[in-house]
C-alpha positions in Angstrom: 132.0 104.0 77.5 135.2 105.8 76.3 133.2 109.0 75.6 131.8 108.9 79.2 135.3 108.3 80.7 136.7 111.2 78.8 133.8 113.7 79.4 133.5 112.7 83.1 137.1 113.6 84.0 137.4 116.7 86.2 138.2 120.0 84.5 141.8 121.0 84.8 142.6 123.0 87.9 139.3 122.1 89.6 140.2 118.8 91.1 143.2 120.3 92.9 140.7 122.7 94.6 138.5 119.8 95.6 135.8 120.7 93.1 134.4 118.3 90.5 133.4 119.9 87.3 133.3 117.5 84.3 135.1 118.3 81.1 132.0 117.5 79.0 128.4 118.6 79.4 126.2 116.0 81.1 128.5 113.1 80.5 126.1 110.7 82.3 123.7 111.0 79.4 126.2 108.7 77.5 125.5 105.9 80.0 122.1 106.5 81.5 119.6 103.7 80.7 122.0 101.5 78.8 122.5 97.9 79.8 126.2 97.2 80.6 127.9 94.3 82.1 130.5 94.0 84.9 131.9 90.6 85.5 128.9 89.1 83.7 126.5 91.0 85.9 124.0 93.3 84.1 124.2 96.9 85.2 121.9 99.7 84.2 123.0 103.2 85.3 120.2 105.5 86.5 119.9 108.9 88.1 120.3 109.3 91.8 117.0 109.3 93.7 117.7 112.9 94.9 117.3 114.0 91.3 113.8 112.7 91.1 111.3 114.1 90.2 113.2 115.6 87.3 113.5 119.3 87.3 112.8 121.3 84.1 116.5 121.5 83.1 116.8 117.7 83.3 114.1 116.8 80.8 116.8 115.3 78.5 117.0 112.4 81.0 113.3 111.4 80.5 114.0 109.1 77.6 117.1 107.5 79.1 115.3 106.9 82.4 112.4 105.2 80.5 114.9 103.1 78.7 116.5 102.2 82.0 113.1 101.0 83.3 112.7 98.8 80.3 116.2 97.4 80.6 115.7 96.7 84.3 112.5 94.8 83.6 114.3 92.8 80.9 117.1 91.9 83.3 114.6 90.8 86.0 112.7 88.7 83.5 115.7 86.7 82.4 
């Protein structure tokens, strides 16, 4: 979580211009597909529907999204 928070911060000078550019590269990969909890409620971060189907440059999200599907099934089965 700490890695995501650090890498997802806007790059210096961009936020003042109203532009979001993360400090890290693809910080969402740190969280995508993992089961987290917020106030005892399970949460599984997934890509936004507008990014589906995955484009060629997003193939690194295939495994995290498969993991997300498994985690969501587990949560629903509990």
